[in-house]
C-alpha positions in Angstrom: 1.0 -22.6 -2.9 -1.3 -22.9 0.1 -4.1 -20.5 0.5 -2.8 -19.3 3.8 0.6 -18.4 2.4 -1.0 -16.6 -0.6 -3.3 -14.7 1.7 -0.5 -13.7 4.1 1.6 -12.5 1.2 -1.3 -10.6 -0.2 -1.9 -8.9 3.2 1.8 -8.0 3.5 2.1 -6.6 0.0 -1.1 -4.8 0.2 0.1 -2.7 3.1 2.2 -0.4 1.0 -0.5 -0.1 -1.7 -3.2 0.6 0.9 -0.9 2.9 2.8 -0.4 5.0 -0.3 -4.1 5.0 -1.2 -5.1 5.8 2.4 -2.6 8.7 2.5 -5.1 10.6 0.4 -8.0 9.8 2.8 -8.9 11.9 5.8 -8.3 10.4 9.2 -10.9 12.1 11.4 -10.0 12.5 15.0 -6.5 11.0 14.7 -3.1 11.5 13.3 -1.9 9.4 10.4 1.6 8.1 10.1 4.4 8.2 12.6 5.4 11.8 12.0 2.3 13.2 13.6 1.3 15.0 10.4 -2.4 15.2 10.0 -3.7 14.0 6.8 -6.6 16.4 6.9 -6.9 19.6 4.9 -3.8 21.4 3.9 -1.5 18.9 5.7 -2.6 16.0 3.5 0.4 13.8 2.8 1.4 12.9 -0.7 0.9 9.2 -1.2 4.2 8.8 -3.0 6.0 10.6 -0.2 4.2 8.3 2.3 5.2 5.2 0.3 8.8 6.4 0.1 8.9 7.1 3.9 7.7 3.5 4.5 10.2 2.1 2.0 13.0 4.0 3.7 12.0 2.6 7.1 11.8 -0.9 5.6 15.1 -0.7 3.8 16.8 0.5 7.0 15.3 -2.3 9.1 16.1 -5.0 6.6 19.7 -3.7 6.2 19.7 -4.4 2.4 23.0 -5.7 1.1 24.6 -4.9 -2.2 23.6 -8.3 -3.5 19.9 -7.7 -2.5 19.9 -4.2 -3.9 18.6 -5.2 -7.4 15.6 -7.1 -5.9 15.0 -4.1 -3.6 15.0 -1.6 -6.4 12.5 -3.7 -8.4 10.3 -3.9 -5.4 10.6 -0.1 -4.5 10.0 0.9 -8.1 6.8 -1.2 -8.2 5.6 0.3 -4.8 6.2 3.8 -6.1 4.4 3.0 -9.4 1.5 1.5 -7.4 1.3 4.5 -5.1 1.1 6.9 -8.1 -1.5 4.7 -9.8 -3.6 4.2 -6.7 -3.5 8.0 -6.0 -4.7 8.7 -9.5 -7.4 6.1 -9.3 -8.5 7.4 -6.0 -8.8 11.0 -7.3 -10.6 9.8 -10.4 -13.1 7.8 -8.2 -13.5 10.7 -5.8 -14.3 13.1 -8.7 -16.7 10.6 -10.3 -18.6 10.1 -7.1 -19.2 13.8 -6.7 -21.3 13.8 -9.8 -24.9 14.8 -8.9 -26.2 13.0 -12.0 -24.8 9.6 -11.1 -27.5 7.1 -10.3 -27.2 4.6 -7.4 -26.7 1.6 -9.8 -24.1 3.6 -11.8 -22.3 4.6 -8.6 -22.2 1.0 -7.4 -20.9 -0.1 -10.8 -18.1 2.5 -10.6 -17.3 1.3 -7.1 -17.1 -2.3 -8.3 -14.8 -1.3 -11.1 -12.6 0.6 -8.7 -12.4 -2.4 -6.4 -11.6 -4.7 -9.4 -8.7 -2.4 -10.4 -7.5 -2.3 -6.8 -7.6 -6.1 -6.7 -5.5 -6.3 -9.8 -3.0 -3.8 -8.3 -2.9 -5.9 -5.1 -2.3 -9.2 -7.1 0.5 -7.5 -9.0 2.1 -6.3 -5.7 1.8 -9.8 -4.3 3.9 -11.1 -7.1 6.5 -8.4 -6.8 6.6 -8.8 -3.0 7.0 -12.5 -3.3 10.0 -12.1 -5.6 11.6 -9.6 -3.2 10.8 -11.7 -0.2 12.4 -14.7 -1.7 15.7 -12.8 -2.1 15.8 -12.1 1.7 17.6 -14.0 4.4 15.5 -15.8 7.0 16.3 -13.1 9.5 15.2 -10.4 7.0 12.0 -12.3 6.3 11.3 -12.3 10.0 11.8 -8.5 10.2 9.7 -7.9 7.1 6.9 -10.1 8.5 7.0 -8.4 11.9 6.9 -4.9 10.4 4.0 -5.6 8.2 2.1 -7.8 10.6 2.2 -5.1 13.2 1.1 -2.4 10.8 -1.7 -4.5 9.4 -3.0 -5.3 12.9 -2.8 -1.7 14.0 -4.5 -0.5 10.8 -7.4 -2.9 11.2 -7.7 -2.7 14.9 -6.3 -6.2 15.6 
């Protein structure tokens, strides 16, 4: 498969993983998500709830048929599992980084490990997303691409 195709699928599939992970981050000076719910302080959104909201929006827009439902369920289950795993990893990393006894080299090593695990999660999501994507009609693929392209560009200021 061409690098561009792999990269595009990686970006598309990473949206839900990053969305779930970033749901636990603060968004200073702005609202996160379409609901206007601040992700700061006591209003911090649950990453699994955030992923489920995005999945619901995606399923509605794609108009998933009964034939496509098994592929959708596999995809949705993996997204939810990734949201839970990413949230747990994020919390673990946050707790480890607060340690006053952690040296700079150890902190960097922990960050590198965190990124390695996140990369593995993203690669796994790319495979699941590809399988789901291949089950869609050309029209659904266009909707899927448009939804994720817009969110990725908005998220990264593009």
